N, CA, C and O atoms as a Maestro MAE file, in Angstrom:
{
 s_m_m2io_version
 :::
 2.0.0
}

f_m_ct {
 s_m_title
 :::
 protein
 m_atom[220] {
  # First column is atom index #
  i_m_mmod_type
  r_m_x_coord
  r_m_y_coord
  r_m_z_coord
  i_m_residue_number
  s_m_chain_name
  s_m_pdb_residue_name
  s_m_pdb_atom_name
  i_m_atomic_number
  :::
  1 25 95.368 93.665 117.967 1 A "ALA " " N  " 7
  2 3 93.950 92.606 118.123 1 A "ALA " " CA " 6
  3 2 93.095 93.972 119.013 1 A "ALA " " C  " 6
  4 15 93.482 95.101 119.318 1 A "ALA " " O  " 8
  5 25 91.859 93.285 119.224 2 A "TYR " " N  " 7
  6 3 91.028 94.692 120.126 2 A "TYR " " CA " 6
  7 2 90.812 94.146 121.182 2 A "TYR " " C  " 6
  8 15 90.383 93.004 121.350 2 A "TYR " " O  " 8
  9 25 91.120 94.991 122.031 3 A "SER " " N  " 7
  10 3 91.384 94.684 123.545 3 A "SER " " CA " 6
  11 2 89.735 95.241 124.665 3 A "SER " " C  " 6
  12 15 89.911 95.689 125.798 3 A "SER " " O  " 8
  13 25 89.465 95.212 124.552 4 A "PRO " " N  " 7
  14 3 88.211 96.236 125.844 4 A "PRO " " CA " 6
  15 2 88.972 97.614 126.347 4 A "PRO " " C  " 6
  16 15 90.116 97.542 126.796 4 A "PRO " " O  " 8
  17 25 88.209 98.989 126.238 5 A "GLY " " N  " 7
  18 3 88.736 100.105 126.463 5 A "GLY " " CA " 6
  19 2 89.339 100.519 125.355 5 A "GLY " " C  " 6
  20 15 89.741 101.681 125.408 5 A "GLY " " O  " 8
  21 25 89.508 100.002 124.476 6 A "ASP " " N  " 7
  22 3 90.001 100.420 122.822 6 A "ASP " " CA " 6
  23 2 88.950 101.273 122.433 6 A "ASP " " C  " 6
  24 15 87.725 101.195 122.534 6 A "ASP " " O  " 8
  25 25 89.921 102.318 121.846 7 A "ASP " " N  " 7
  26 3 88.934 103.450 121.487 7 A "ASP " " CA " 6
  27 2 88.016 102.997 119.624 7 A "ASP " " C  " 6
  28 15 88.679 102.341 118.821 7 A "ASP " " O  " 8
  29 25 87.699 103.097 119.540 8 A "VAL " " N  " 7
  30 3 86.270 101.805 118.822 8 A "VAL " " CA " 6
  31 2 86.633 103.060 117.323 8 A "VAL " " C  " 6
  32 15 85.797 102.959 116.425 8 A "VAL " " O  " 8
  33 25 87.408 103.796 117.153 9 A "ARG " " N  " 7
  34 3 87.317 105.293 116.319 9 A "ARG " " CA " 6
  35 2 88.777 104.097 115.987 9 A "ARG " " C  " 6
  36 15 89.489 105.077 116.207 9 A "ARG " " O  " 8
  37 25 89.339 103.471 115.818 10 A "ARG " " N  " 7
  38 3 91.330 102.681 115.374 10 A "ARG " " CA " 6
  39 2 90.211 102.051 115.247 10 A "ARG " " C  " 6
  40 15 89.964 102.001 116.452 10 A "ARG " " O  " 8
  41 25 89.257 101.484 114.725 11 A "ILE " " N  " 7
  42 3 89.187 99.697 114.524 11 A "ILE " " CA " 6
  43 2 89.077 100.282 113.052 11 A "ILE " " C  " 6
  44 15 88.463 101.198 112.505 11 A "ILE " " O  " 8
  45 25 90.498 98.723 112.472 12 A "ASP " " N  " 7
  46 3 90.299 99.154 111.019 12 A "ASP " " CA " 6
  47 2 89.784 98.087 110.355 12 A "ASP " " C  " 6
  48 15 90.207 96.949 110.149 12 A "ASP " " O  " 8
  49 25 88.070 99.089 109.845 13 A "TRP " " N  " 7
  50 3 87.562 97.761 108.993 13 A "TRP " " CA " 6
  51 2 87.073 96.538 108.353 13 A "TRP " " C  " 6
  52 15 86.202 95.670 108.398 13 A "TRP " " O  " 8
  53 25 88.298 97.024 107.625 14 A "ASN " " N  " 7
  54 3 88.505 96.016 105.971 14 A "ASN " " CA " 6
  55 2 89.785 95.218 106.620 14 A "ASN " " C  " 6
  56 15 90.274 94.352 105.893 14 A "ASN " " O  " 8
  57 25 90.189 95.354 107.500 15 A "VAL " " N  " 7
  58 3 91.427 94.327 107.746 15 A "VAL " " CA " 6
  59 2 90.508 92.994 108.878 15 A "VAL " " C  " 6
  60 15 90.798 91.802 108.969 15 A "VAL " " O  " 8
  61 25 89.489 93.677 109.532 16 A "THR " " N  " 7
  62 3 88.540 92.662 110.120 16 A "THR " " CA " 6
  63 2 87.861 92.193 109.362 16 A "THR " " C  " 6
  64 15 87.969 90.970 109.274 16 A "THR " " O  " 8
  65 25 87.025 92.750 108.613 17 A "ALA " " N  " 7
  66 3 86.373 91.758 108.022 17 A "ALA " " CA " 6
  67 2 87.088 90.799 107.510 17 A "ALA " " C  " 6
  68 15 86.842 89.643 107.855 17 A "ALA " " O  " 8
  69 25 88.188 91.093 106.521 18 A "ARG " " N  " 7
  70 3 89.121 89.904 106.312 18 A "ARG " " CA " 6
  71 2 89.219 88.564 107.365 18 A "ARG " " C  " 6
  72 15 89.067 87.385 107.046 18 A "ARG " " O  " 8
  73 25 89.537 89.146 108.801 19 A "MET " " N  " 7
  74 3 90.362 88.243 109.659 19 A "MET " " CA " 6
  75 2 88.864 87.578 110.283 19 A "MET " " C  " 6
  76 15 88.434 86.439 110.104 19 A "MET " " O  " 8
  77 25 88.403 88.421 110.870 20 A "GLN " " N  " 7
  78 3 86.737 87.852 111.472 20 A "GLN " " CA " 6
  79 2 86.671 88.285 112.833 20 A "GLN " " C  " 6
  80 15 85.729 88.016 113.578 20 A "GLN " " O  " 8
  81 25 88.172 89.291 113.314 21 A "ASP " " N  " 7
  82 3 88.630 89.616 114.622 21 A "ASP " " CA " 6
  83 2 89.033 91.048 114.476 21 A "ASP " " C  " 6
  84 15 89.636 91.519 113.511 21 A "ASP " " O  " 8
  85 25 88.549 91.817 115.762 22 A "PRO " " N  " 7
  86 3 89.033 93.151 115.517 22 A "PRO " " CA " 6
  87 2 89.961 93.525 115.570 22 A "PRO " " C  " 6
  88 15 90.641 93.257 116.561 22 A "PRO " " O  " 8
  89 25 90.254 93.985 114.987 23 A "TYR " " N  " 7
  90 3 91.548 94.428 114.592 23 A "TYR " " CA " 6
  91 2 91.731 96.261 114.799 23 A "TYR " " C  " 6
  92 15 90.961 97.032 114.227 23 A "TYR " " O  " 8
  93 25 92.872 96.746 115.702 24 A "ILE " " N  " 7
  94 3 93.055 97.962 115.624 24 A "ILE " " CA " 6
  95 2 94.639 98.224 115.436 24 A "ILE " " C  " 6
  96 15 95.691 97.665 115.748 24 A "ILE " " O  " 8
  97 25 94.052 99.855 114.474 25 A "ARG " " N  " 7
  98 3 95.018 100.176 113.193 25 A "ARG " " CA " 6
  99 2 96.335 101.183 114.233 25 A "ARG " " C  " 6
  100 15 96.025 102.283 114.690 25 A "ARG " " O  " 8
  101 25 97.730 100.580 114.458 26 A "GLU " " N  " 7
  102 3 98.809 101.516 114.692 26 A "GLU " " CA " 6
  103 2 99.046 103.192 114.214 26 A "GLU " " C  " 6
  104 15 99.421 103.444 113.069 26 A "GLU " " O  " 8
  105 25 98.833 104.086 115.036 27 A "THR " " N  " 7
  106 3 99.940 104.831 114.189 27 A "THR " " CA " 6
  107 2 101.028 105.374 115.111 27 A "THR " " C  " 6
  108 15 101.322 104.931 116.221 27 A "THR " " O  " 8
  109 25 101.490 106.241 114.570 28 A "ILE " " N  " 7
  110 3 102.834 107.155 114.623 28 A "ILE " " CA " 6
  111 2 102.138 108.472 114.834 28 A "ILE " " C  " 6
  112 15 101.581 109.011 113.877 28 A "ILE " " O  " 8
  113 25 102.133 109.121 116.237 29 A "ALA " " N  " 7
  114 3 101.910 110.767 116.194 29 A "ALA " " CA " 6
  115 2 102.437 111.487 115.891 29 A "ALA " " C  " 6
  116 15 103.322 111.769 116.699 29 A "ALA " " O  " 8
  117 25 102.416 112.289 114.724 30 A "ASP " " N  " 7
  118 3 102.599 112.820 114.398 30 A "ASP " " CA " 6
  119 2 104.148 114.310 114.677 30 A "ASP " " C  " 6
  120 15 104.985 114.933 114.023 30 A "ASP " " O  " 8
  121 25 103.502 114.119 116.455 31 A "ARG " " N  " 7
  122 3 104.816 114.349 117.101 31 A "ARG " " CA " 6
  123 2 106.329 113.928 117.105 31 A "ARG " " C  " 6
  124 15 107.347 114.604 117.257 31 A "ARG " " O  " 8
  125 25 106.101 112.318 116.845 32 A "GLU " " N  " 7
  126 3 107.462 112.007 116.824 32 A "GLU " " CA " 6
  127 2 107.758 111.618 115.313 32 A "GLU " " C  " 6
  128 15 108.301 110.528 115.132 32 A "GLU " " O  " 8
  129 25 107.373 112.612 113.924 33 A "LEU " " N  " 7
  130 3 107.661 112.732 112.984 33 A "LEU " " CA " 6
  131 2 109.334 113.488 112.511 33 A "LEU " " C  " 6
  132 15 110.054 113.983 113.378 33 A "LEU " " O  " 8
  133 25 109.576 113.467 111.609 34 A "GLU " " N  " 7
  134 3 110.539 114.104 111.873 34 A "GLU " " CA " 6
  135 2 110.241 114.843 109.839 34 A "GLU " " C  " 6
  136 15 109.812 114.187 108.890 34 A "GLU " " O  " 8
  137 25 110.682 116.362 109.845 35 A "ALA " " N  " 7
  138 3 110.111 116.650 108.574 35 A "ALA " " CA " 6
  139 2 111.688 117.268 108.619 35 A "ALA " " C  " 6
  140 15 112.249 117.372 109.710 35 A "ALA " " O  " 8
  141 25 112.481 117.739 107.160 36 A "TRP " " N  " 7
  142 3 113.116 118.963 107.209 36 A "TRP " " CA " 6
  143 2 113.255 119.648 104.980 36 A "TRP " " C  " 6
  144 15 113.331 119.304 103.800 36 A "TRP " " O  " 8
  145 25 113.198 120.590 105.809 37 A "LEU " " N  " 7
  146 3 112.775 121.456 104.578 37 A "LEU " " CA " 6
  147 2 114.069 122.145 103.754 37 A "LEU " " C  " 6
  148 15 114.843 122.507 104.641 37 A "LEU " " O  " 8
  149 25 114.671 122.502 102.373 38 A "VAL " " N  " 7
  150 3 115.802 122.223 102.280 38 A "VAL " " CA " 6
  151 2 115.913 123.508 101.413 38 A "VAL " " C  " 6
  152 15 115.621 123.203 100.257 38 A "VAL " " O  " 8
  153 25 116.210 124.778 101.516 39 A "VAL " " N  " 7
  154 3 116.221 126.418 100.237 39 A "VAL " " CA " 6
  155 2 117.473 125.792 99.592 39 A "VAL " " C  " 6
  156 15 118.287 125.204 100.305 39 A "VAL " " O  " 8
  157 25 117.642 125.899 98.309 40 A "ASP " " N  " 7
  158 3 118.606 126.647 97.738 40 A "ASP " " CA " 6
  159 2 118.735 127.751 97.292 40 A "ASP " " C  " 6
  160 15 118.356 127.922 96.133 40 A "ASP " " O  " 8
  161 25 119.242 128.757 97.951 41 A "ARG " " N  " 7
  162 3 119.324 129.788 97.425 41 A "ARG " " CA " 6
  163 2 120.405 130.389 96.788 41 A "ARG " " C  " 6
  164 15 120.650 131.564 97.059 41 A "ARG " " O  " 8
  165 25 121.304 129.602 95.746 42 A "SER " " N  " 7
  166 3 122.669 129.915 95.401 42 A "SER " " CA " 6
  167 2 121.993 130.923 94.103 42 A "SER " " C  " 6
  168 15 120.804 131.196 93.933 42 A "SER " " O  " 8
  169 25 123.285 131.395 93.205 43 A "ALA " " N  " 7
  170 3 123.111 132.366 92.285 43 A "ALA " " CA " 6
  171 2 122.419 131.887 91.215 43 A "ALA " " C  " 6
  172 15 121.695 132.588 90.508 43 A "ALA " " O  " 8
  173 25 122.650 130.473 91.035 44 A "ARG " " N  " 7
  174 3 122.815 130.131 90.051 44 A "ARG " " CA " 6
  175 2 121.259 129.605 89.545 44 A "ARG " " C  " 6
  176 15 121.021 129.260 88.388 44 A "ARG " " O  " 8
  177 25 120.372 129.614 90.525 45 A "LEU " " N  " 7
  178 3 119.653 129.566 90.358 45 A "LEU " " CA " 6
  179 2 118.497 131.070 89.960 45 A "LEU " " C  " 6
  180 15 117.272 131.160 89.877 45 A "LEU " " O  " 8
  181 25 119.193 131.687 89.857 46 A "ASP " " N  " 7
  182 3 119.208 133.589 89.489 46 A "ASP " " CA " 6
  183 2 119.690 133.165 87.734 46 A "ASP " " C  " 6
  184 15 120.703 132.644 87.269 46 A "ASP " " O  " 8
  185 25 118.497 133.649 87.149 47 A "PHE " " N  " 7
  186 3 118.773 134.023 85.281 47 A "PHE " " CA " 6
  187 2 117.514 135.229 84.670 47 A "PHE " " C  " 6
  188 15 116.553 135.470 85.401 47 A "PHE " " O  " 8
  189 25 117.591 135.662 83.814 48 A "GLY " " N  " 7
  190 3 117.119 136.570 82.993 48 A "GLY " " CA " 6
  191 2 118.331 137.685 83.129 48 A "GLY " " C  " 6
  192 15 119.508 137.747 83.484 48 A "GLY " " O  " 8
  193 25 117.294 138.513 82.626 49 A "THR " " N  " 7
  194 3 117.452 139.670 82.045 49 A "THR " " CA " 6
  195 2 117.254 140.950 82.884 49 A "THR " " C  " 6
  196 15 116.113 141.103 83.322 49 A "THR " " O  " 8
  197 25 118.302 142.035 83.226 50 A "ALA " " N  " 7
  198 3 117.347 143.247 84.157 50 A "ALA " " CA " 6
  199 2 116.324 143.342 84.477 50 A "ALA " " C  " 6
  200 15 115.727 143.214 85.546 50 A "ALA " " O  " 8
  201 25 115.959 143.698 83.036 51 A "THR " " N  " 7
  202 3 114.282 144.126 83.537 51 A "THR " " CA " 6
  203 2 113.638 143.367 82.811 51 A "THR " " C  " 6
  204 15 112.799 143.876 82.069 51 A "THR " " O  " 8
  205 25 113.861 141.711 82.803 52 A "CYS " " N  " 7
  206 3 112.967 140.889 82.667 52 A "CYS " " CA " 6
  207 2 113.402 139.410 83.633 52 A "CYS " " C  " 6
  208 15 113.231 138.256 83.240 52 A "CYS " " O  " 8
  209 25 113.919 139.771 84.799 53 A "GLU " " N  " 7
  210 3 114.769 138.293 85.363 53 A "GLU " " CA " 6
  211 2 113.421 137.617 86.586 53 A "GLU " " C  " 6
  212 15 112.471 138.272 87.014 53 A "GLU " " O  " 8
  213 25 113.804 135.907 86.966 54 A "LYS " " N  " 7
  214 3 112.750 135.534 87.189 54 A "LYS " " CA " 6
  215 2 113.612 135.212 88.464 54 A "LYS " " C  " 6
  216 15 114.840 135.240 88.382 54 A "LYS " " O  " 8
  217 25 112.968 134.904 89.655 55 A "ARG " " N  " 7
  218 3 113.059 133.885 90.466 55 A "ARG " " CA " 6
  219 2 112.348 133.203 91.016 55 A "ARG " " C  " 6
  220 15 112.786 132.301 91.730 55 A "ARG " " O  " 8
  :::
 }
 m_bond[219] {
  # First column is bond index #
  i_m_from
  i_m_to
  i_m_order
  :::
  1 1 2 1
  2 2 3 1
  3 3 4 2
  4 3 5 1
  5 5 6 1
  6 6 7 1
  7 7 8 2
  8 7 9 1
  9 9 10 1
  10 10 11 1
  11 11 12 2
  12 11 13 1
  13 13 14 1
  14 14 15 1
  15 15 16 2
  16 15 17 1
  17 17 18 1
  18 18 19 1
  19 19 20 2
  20 19 21 1
  21 21 22 1
  22 22 23 1
  23 23 24 2
  24 23 25 1
  25 25 26 1
  26 26 27 1
  27 27 28 2
  28 27 29 1
  29 29 30 1
  30 30 31 1
  31 31 32 2
  32 31 33 1
  33 33 34 1
  34 34 35 1
  35 35 36 2
  36 35 37 1
  37 37 38 1
  38 38 39 1
  39 39 40 2
  40 39 41 1
  41 41 42 1
  42 42 43 1
  43 43 44 2
  44 43 45 1
  45 45 46 1
  46 46 47 1
  47 47 48 2
  48 47 49 1
  49 49 50 1
  50 50 51 1
  51 51 52 2
  52 51 53 1
  53 53 54 1
  54 54 55 1
  55 55 56 2
  56 55 57 1
  57 57 58 1
  58 58 59 1
  59 59 60 2
  60 59 61 1
  61 61 62 1
  62 62 63 1
  63 63 64 2
  64 63 65 1
  65 65 66 1
  66 66 67 1
  67 67 68 2
  68 67 69 1
  69 69 70 1
  70 70 71 1
  71 71 72 2
  72 71 73 1
  73 73 74 1
  74 74 75 1
  75 75 76 2
  76 75 77 1
  77 77 78 1
  78 78 79 1
  79 79 80 2
  80 79 81 1
  81 81 82 1
  82 82 83 1
  83 83 84 2
  84 83 85 1
  85 85 86 1
  86 86 87 1
  87 87 88 2
  88 87 89 1
  89 89 90 1
  90 90 91 1
  91 91 92 2
  92 91 93 1
  93 93 94 1
  94 94 95 1
  95 95 96 2
  96 95 97 1
  97 97 98 1
  98 98 99 1
  99 99 100 2
  100 99 101 1
  101 101 102 1
  102 102 103 1
  103 103 104 2
  104 103 105 1
  105 105 106 1
  106 106 107 1
  107 107 108 2
  108 107 109 1
  109 109 110 1
  110 110 111 1
  111 111 112 2
  112 111 113 1
  113 113 114 1
  114 114 115 1
  115 115 116 2
  116 115 117 1
  117 117 118 1
  118 118 119 1
  119 119 120 2
  120 119 121 1
  121 121 122 1
  122 122 123 1
  123 123 124 2
  124 123 125 1
  125 125 126 1
  126 126 127 1
  127 127 128 2
  128 127 129 1
  129 129 130 1
  130 130 131 1
  131 131 132 2
  132 131 133 1
  133 133 134 1
  134 134 135 1
  135 135 136 2
  136 135 137 1
  137 137 138 1
  138 138 139 1
  139 139 140 2
  140 139 141 1
  141 141 142 1
  142 142 143 1
  143 143 144 2
  144 143 145 1
  145 145 146 1
  146 146 147 1
  147 147 148 2
  148 147 149 1
  149 149 150 1
  150 150 151 1
  151 151 152 2
  152 151 153 1
  153 153 154 1
  154 154 155 1
  155 155 156 2
  156 155 157 1
  157 157 158 1
  158 158 159 1
  159 159 160 2
  160 159 161 1
  161 161 162 1
  162 162 163 1
  163 163 164 2
  164 163 165 1
  165 165 166 1
  166 166 167 1
  167 167 168 2
  168 167 169 1
  169 169 170 1
  170 170 171 1
  171 171 172 2
  172 171 173 1
  173 173 174 1
  174 174 175 1
  175 175 176 2
  176 175 177 1
  177 177 178 1
  178 178 179 1
  179 179 180 2
  180 179 181 1
  181 181 182 1
  182 182 183 1
  183 183 184 2
  184 183 185 1
  185 185 186 1
  186 186 187 1
  187 187 188 2
  188 187 189 1
  189 189 190 1
  190 190 191 1
  191 191 192 2
  192 191 193 1
  193 193 194 1
  194 194 195 1
  195 195 196 2
  196 195 197 1
  197 197 198 1
  198 198 199 1
  199 199 200 2
  200 199 201 1
  201 201 202 1
  202 202 203 1
  203 203 204 2
  204 203 205 1
  205 205 206 1
  206 206 207 1
  207 207 208 2
  208 207 209 1
  209 209 210 1
  210 210 211 1
  211 211 212 2
  212 211 213 1
  213 213 214 1
  214 214 215 1
  215 215 216 2
  216 215 217 1
  217 217 218 1
  218 218 219 1
  219 219 220 2
  :::
 }
}
């Protein structure tokens, strides 16, 4: 629910229209999210001939 002093840019206007009460979006800061990058560099991904090799 909206409280005086809340940032009006965070108001979810679609929910507000349905509920007839100002509703604030709850967001998670990007710095709290966790991301993983996995790279498979094993030999089984190498294929082709010496003259025409795809990597």
